[in-house]
RODO-2510 file (C-alpha; in nm, 4 decimals, decimal comma):
residues 157
     n   res          X          Y          Z
     1     m    -0,2441     0,2544     1,1972
     2     t    -0,4677     0,0730     0,9513
     3     e    -0,7618     0,2920     1,0615
     4     h    -0,5901     0,5961     0,9078
     5     i    -0,5454     0,4071     0,5797
     6     k    -0,9063     0,2868     0,5871
     7     k    -1,0302     0,6451     0,6272
     8     q    -0,8204     0,7583     0,3285
     9     l    -0,9535     0,4732     0,1161
    10     e    -1,3119     0,5414     0,2267
    11     a    -1,2765     0,9083     0,1292
    12     e    -1,1481     0,8130    -0,2165
    13     i    -1,4289     0,5581    -0,2554
    14     r    -1,6928     0,8213    -0,1652
    15     q    -1,5427     1,0709    -0,4133
    16     l    -1,5295     0,8147    -0,6948
    17     e    -1,8813     0,6870    -0,6240
    18     h    -2,0090     1,0459    -0,6415
    19     e    -1,8308     1,0961    -0,9725
    20     l    -1,9674     0,7663    -1,1060
    21     t    -2,3284     0,8261    -1,0034
    22     h    -2,3613     1,2034    -1,0506
    23     e    -2,0921     1,3704    -1,2611
    24     l    -2,0197     1,1095    -1,5293
    25     p    -2,3854     1,0413    -1,6211
    26     l    -2,4311     1,4162    -1,6775
    27     e    -2,1154     1,4325    -1,8918
    28     i    -2,2254     1,1309    -2,0955
    29     k    -2,5774     1,2738    -2,1433
    30     k    -2,4378     1,6135    -2,2467
    31     a    -2,1874     1,4543    -2,4868
    32     a    -2,4531     1,2279    -2,6365
    33     s    -2,6706     1,5299    -2,7076
    34     l    -2,3957     1,6668    -2,9344
    35     g    -2,4840     1,4167    -3,2029
    36     d    -2,2993     1,1371    -3,3849
    37     l    -2,1467     0,9136    -3,1165
    38     s    -1,8975     0,7464    -3,3525
    39     e    -1,6934     1,0677    -3,3781
    40     n    -1,7819     1,2247    -3,0443
    41     a    -1,4586     1,2613    -2,8439
    42     e    -1,6347     1,3983    -2,5346
    43     y    -1,8635     1,0957    -2,5227
    44     h    -1,5778     0,8473    -2,5648
    45     m    -1,3650     1,0215    -2,2985
    46     a    -1,6536     1,0174    -2,0495
    47     k    -1,7173     0,6475    -2,1184
    48     q    -1,3462     0,5694    -2,0752
    49     r    -1,3425     0,7605    -1,7478
    50     q    -1,6469     0,5635    -1,6356
    51     v    -1,4626     0,2347    -1,7005
    52     f    -1,1545     0,3624    -1,5139
    53     v    -1,3582     0,4799    -1,2128
    54     n    -1,5382     0,1438    -1,1946
    55     a    -1,2055    -0,0420    -1,2025
    56     r    -1,0493     0,1832    -0,9382
    57     l    -1,3527     0,1388    -0,7123
    58     g    -1,3108    -0,2371    -0,7418
    59     q    -0,9439    -0,2112    -0,6413
    60     l    -1,0197     0,0153    -0,3450
    61     k    -1,2993    -0,2058    -0,2151
    62     q    -1,0757    -0,5124    -0,2430
    63     r    -0,7994    -0,3330    -0,0503
    64     m    -1,0518    -0,2321     0,2187
    65     a    -1,1516    -0,5969     0,2534
    66     e    -0,7860    -0,6991     0,2857
    67     l    -0,7216    -0,4353     0,5533
    68     s    -1,0238    -0,5472     0,7506
    69     l    -0,8605    -0,8905     0,7792
    70     v    -0,5585    -0,7501     0,9677
    71     n    -0,5814    -0,9103     1,3083
    72     l    -0,3259    -0,7965     1,5672
    73     s    -0,3520    -1,1233     1,7564
    74     n    -0,2152    -1,3047     1,4488
    75     i     0,0967    -1,0857     1,4343
    76     p     0,3929    -1,2605     1,5991
    77     r     0,5403    -1,1160     1,9172
    78     d     0,8968    -1,2379     1,8617
    79     r     0,9512    -1,1893     1,4874
    80     a     0,9456    -0,8989     1,2434
    81     a     0,6014    -0,8400     1,0952
    82     f     0,3610    -0,5590     1,0112
    83     g     0,4127    -0,2684     1,2533
    84     s     0,7615    -0,3767     1,3652
    85     k     1,0579    -0,1422     1,3939
    86     v     1,3740    -0,3210     1,2879
    87     l     1,7293    -0,1946     1,3309
    88     v     1,9582    -0,3679     1,0829
    89     y     2,3245    -0,3604     0,9940
    90     d     2,3681    -0,3367     0,6174
    91     s     2,7097    -0,4877     0,5451
    92     s     2,7122    -0,3614     0,1849
    93     k     2,6813    -0,0006     0,3055
    94     d     2,8587    -0,0583     0,6390
    95     e     2,5816     0,1236     0,8272
    96     k     2,2925     0,0721     1,0657
    97     i     1,9463     0,1475     0,9284
    98     e     1,6097     0,1506     1,1043
    99     y     1,3032     0,0380     0,9133
   100     k     0,9389     0,0277     1,0127
   101     l     0,7270    -0,2348     0,8353
   102     v     0,4030    -0,0759     0,7131
   103     t     0,1272    -0,1198     0,4549
   104     s     0,1985    -0,0324     0,0925
   105     e    -0,0166     0,2819     0,1281
   106     e     0,2030     0,4134     0,4105
   107     s     0,5439     0,3298     0,2650
   108     d     0,7959     0,6122     0,2362
   109     v     1,1528     0,4911     0,1917
   110     s     1,3000     0,8329     0,2751
   111     k     1,1415     0,8062     0,6219
   112     g     1,2370     0,4407     0,6708
   113     l     0,8774     0,3232     0,6226
   114     i     0,9073    -0,0002     0,4246
   115     s     0,6112    -0,1920     0,2889
   116     t     0,5841    -0,5531     0,3988
   117     t     0,5404    -0,6358     0,0294
   118     s     0,8610    -0,4619    -0,0856
   119     p     1,1798    -0,6660    -0,1412
   120     i     1,3331    -0,5383     0,1855
   121     g     1,0061    -0,5837     0,3750
   122     r     0,9558    -0,9384     0,2484
   123     s     1,3126    -1,0301     0,3470
   124     l     1,2670    -0,8935     0,7014
   125     v     0,9257    -1,0461     0,7773
   126     g     0,9607    -1,3472     1,0038
   127     k     1,3168    -1,2670     1,1143
   128     q     1,4382    -1,2390     1,4747
   129     v     1,7276    -1,0556     1,6393
   130     g     2,0508    -1,2176     1,5213
   131     d     1,9035    -1,3414     1,1927
   132     t     2,0367    -1,2225     0,8583
   133     a     1,7962    -1,1228     0,5812
   134     t     1,9116    -1,1404     0,2210
   135     v     1,7623    -0,8808    -0,0127
   136     v     1,7973    -0,9490    -0,3845
   137     t     1,8646    -0,6258    -0,5727
   138     p     1,9681    -0,5487    -0,9320
   139     n     2,3154    -0,4603    -0,7959
   140     g     2,3509    -0,7917    -0,6150
   141     n     2,2406    -0,9301    -0,2829
   142     r     2,2340    -0,7177     0,0335
   143     e     2,2817    -0,8809     0,3715
   144     l     2,0857    -0,7194     0,6568
   145     e     2,1661    -0,8430     1,0071
   146     i     1,8807    -0,7877     1,2546
   147     l     2,0252    -0,5984     1,5539
   148     e     1,7076    -0,4839     1,7322
   149     l     1,3386    -0,5595     1,6966
   150     v     1,0353    -0,3844     1,8427
   151     t     0,7106    -0,5506     1,7377
   152     i     0,3744    -0,3764     1,7130
   153     h     0,2856    -0,5429     2,0462
   154     d     0,5958    -0,4041     2,2223
   155     a     0,5279    -0,0543     2,0878
   156     k     0,1743    -0,0545     2,2348
   157     e     0,2803    -0,1521     2,5846
***
């Protein structure tokens, strides 16, 4: 699962590094050749883009480092964590909902893919069947009772 995310991040890193080392220097050189840099919009836009690309590369490389630290042996076998499928009963909506706990890059609420860093994800992490997770929302607290749990380890077997 994290391998797919790593490949996406690596592709974006390669594209941004190419832009930073090949395209932007050419744009800056071309813009600088137009004359007075104090009123040269093309030059200033290229320099701003260069700063943005550098910052984004830093973020992506940090995220890659974080993902490389994901160790399946550290993920609990009896509690909700990354990779778990959790069936909950939402008493405020009077319905059962299935969530899968994923990375922030994979999250898609419409498909039930909830990031472990989202409010719902954070409330579910560490819970077992029978536990109740409280999610704080702007409309008040939601109580989610854990009905079923399939951890990443169970799914692999």
